[in-house]
N, C-alpha and C positions, 0 to 999 in steps of 0.2 A: 791872076798871079798865084803861083803856088807859095807854100810856106817859105818865108824869108826873113832875114834880119833887116829891119827898116833902116834906111840910110842914116837917120838920126839917132839910131841906137847902137852904132858901132863900138862905143866904149862901154856899153851897158854890162857886158859879161865881165870884163875885168874889174869894173867898179864893185858889182855884186859879190864876186869871189873874194875880193880884197876885204870887203866889210865883213863877210862870213869868217874869214880867217882871223880878223880882229876879235870877233865874238869868241872864237875858240881860244885865242891867246889870252883874253881877259877872264876866261872861265865863266862866261855867261851861258855858253852852250857846252854842257859837259857830257861825257859818255862816249864821245868819239875824239879822235886826234887828227892832226894834220896829215898823217900818212893814209888814214882811212879816207879822208876827204879827197886826197890826191888819187887814191885808187878808184874812187867813185867818179871823179871828173874824167878819168882816163876812159871811162865807158862812152863819152861824148866825143865823137871824132870830128865831125864837120862843123863848120860855123853855125849851122842851123841847129845841130845837136847841142852845142855849147849854149846857144841862146835858150833852148828848152831848160838846160841845166841851171842856167842863171835864174830863170823865172821860178823854178822849183825852190831854189834857195831864197829868192826874194820874197816869195809868198808862203814861206813855211811858217806854220804855227807850231812851236816847239815848247815842250814843257819838261824842264829838267826835274830830277828828283827833289831839288830844293824848291822848285816852283810847285811841285805836287804837294810838298809838306805844307807850303803856305796855303794851298787850296783846302787842305784837311783842316788847318787851323781856322780858316774862314767858316767852314762847316761847324766846327765845334764852338767857335765864339760868336757866330752870328745866326746862321740858318737854324741849327738844330735847337739851341736853347729856346728861341722864340717859338718855334713849331711845337715843342714838347710843352711849353707853358700854355699855348693856345689850345692845344688838344687835350689839356689836363692829364697829360701822361706823367709828368714829374712836376713837383713843386720846387722851383729853383729860385734861391734868393739872389744869387749873383753868378757871375762866370766861374769863380773860384769853386763854387758848390757843384757846379756841373763837371768841372775838372776832376774834383774828388770822386764824383759819382762814376766817371770813366775809369779812374785809376784804381778805385776800391770796390767797384761793383762785383756782386756775387750772384748767385742763382736767384736771389729775391728781386733783382733789379727789374723794372718794368720795360726795359729796352733791350734788343738784341741787334747786333750788326751782322749783316749777311753778305757774303760775297757773290757776285753775279759770275758764276763759273760756267764752263761749256762742257762739263763732264757728261752731260746728257746727249751731246751732239755726236755725230760720226767722226768729225774731226775736232776734238775738244780744243779750246784755247786755254792759255795758261795766265792771261793777264789778270783775270778775276782773283786768283790766289795771290798773285804778286801784289795787286792793289790792297787787298784786305791785310796782308802782312805789313805792308808799308803804313797803312792806316794805324794799325795796332802800335807799331813801333814809334812812329812820329808823335802820337798823341798819348802814349803810355796807357793803351786801353787794356783793361783786365781781360784775361783770356775767357773768363766766364761769361763776358758779354758778346762773344763770338759764337755764331751758330751756322753750321753748314746747312744749305737748303734742304737736303734730304732728311734733316732732323727737326724740321719745323714742326711736324705733327706731335712730337714729344715734349714741346715746351710747355711749362706750367701756365696755368690760367692767369697768373699775375703778370705775365708779359702783355703789355699794352700796345707796344709799338715794334714794328720790324723796319729797320732801316738798311736799305740795300746800297752797298758802296760800288761804284763802277768807274772805269776811266772814261769811257765815251759811249754816247748812244748816237748811232748814225741813222740808219734806216728805221730803227725801232723794232726791226723783225726779231733780233736775237732776244731782247727782253720779253717781247710778246710770247715767243716760243718758250722761254724760261718760265714765264708766268703760267703758261698753260701746263707744262710738264709738272710743275710743283704745286698746281691747284692754288695759286695765290688768292684767287677770288674767294675761296672758301675761308682763308684766314682774314680776308678783309672784312668779313662779316662780324668778327670779334675783336680786331686789332686795327690800329692805324698803320698803313703800309706806306712807306716813304722811299722814294728812289732819288738817290743823289749821285748822279754822274758828275765827273769833274768838268767834262766838255760835252756839249749837247748840240746836235744839228737840229735846227728849228723844225724842219719837216718830220724828223724822227719823233720829237716831242709832240706835235700835232697828232701824229698817228697813234702814239701811245695814249694820248688824252681821250681820242675816240674809242680806242679798243679797250682801255682799261680805265673806265671813269672813276673807279674807286681808288685809283693810285694817286698819291700825292707826289708832285715832283719838285725838287729843289736842285736844279743844276748850278754848278758853280759858275761856269761860263757858257755862253751860247755861240753857236756857229751858224753862218747863213751862207748863201750862194757865193758870197765873196771869197769864201775859203775853198772853193772848188777850182780845180786847175783849168778846166775847160769853160770857165764862166763866160757868159756872153755879155756884151756891151749892153747897157740899159737902153740906149737910143736905137740900137739895131741888133736883134737876136742872132744875126748871122755873123757878127763881128766879135772877135775874141776881146773880152774885156781886160786882159792883162796889158795889151799894148795898143788897142784900138785901131790896129791896122790889118792884121792877119784875120782870115776867116776862121771860124770855129772849126769847120769841117777840115780845112787845110792843116790846122794844128793837130787835130784827131788823126788824120792820115799820116802826118809825119811821125807822131809818137808811135802809132802802130807799126810803122816801118821800122823805127828804131828798136822797139821791143822785139819785133821779129828778127831782126839782124842779130839780136843778143839772146835769143831763146828764152824770153820771159814774157809772161802774159801781159797784154796791154791793159787789162782790167783784172780786178780781184773780186772775190766773193763779196757780195753786198756792197760792191764798188760805188762809191759816190764821187770818186776822183778828188777826194780832200787832199790837201797838202798839210797833214797834221802828223806829228810824231811825238811820243813820250820817250824819255830816256830808257824806260824799261821795255818799250815795245812800241811798234807801229800798228795802228788799228788796220783791220782789213778793209776799212772804208777808204783808205788812202791809196794814192796812185802806187802802182807796182814798182815804179823806178826808185822808190826810196829804200825798199827793204827786200824785195825778191832777189835771190841768188841763183846764178846758172854758172856753167863752165866759162861763159864769155861775159858775165856781168857781176861786178862787186857792188854789194849794197852800201848805202851810206849808214843806215841804221839796222839794228837786229829786228827780226821779225817778232 
């Protein structure tokens, strides 16, 4: 049987869309409005298309700007102070002393925060710059503690730790390329290098741990195969894990046809088929149906 809406899921689409509208109405999901949701839903014409849309919304991992702020606070109040004390980078009596160090830090500070940008790539991304600006704003971080990656070589010897702020690590390839381009291995010989993505796909973390053994990683949240749209059922790798009825290949074929009808790619660069979005951007590891735009396709989120 080809991709279909299971008989016992006939009300699934309406239920999911209703719940998503409630999240918009209550301000839990911010950055989009009901009109944009309606325009996106209009892309899905057939019952099978709408079933795909419902599963995208139902499986969405979304982080609003307020949620990102909360993640930054977790880093500042939990992960970073403990790491800096353990590594003897800073002597911190309490959280208030670390807050002061962030707000009042100057060139003598032993730490620097670095954006993981894509300016060295052929098609540079902008999320790195957005994330580091949000980090600075939400935590009131002194400008003196921020450093662009191309200026790392000019840092004073008193800097003992470099902390890389990122929104998501997917395959791990981008950060590995970033590390190679800026020769981070040489800095690791004299400083502690810490990578702090807000979200991290487990396979990407494993790849980085093997490729960059000198890198210390502190993701705020972890993702796994359950966050992938085409995930398979644990008991049968041929069955789609989202409904345990359709076959994975049938789902892929239908999505490919849907994307082809609307002139958008069925996969994106470094695609992991994640169903993940931030208010500021959608990672290129996520499915194209969330953020790619064409003459026949309106995106739900900005790229």
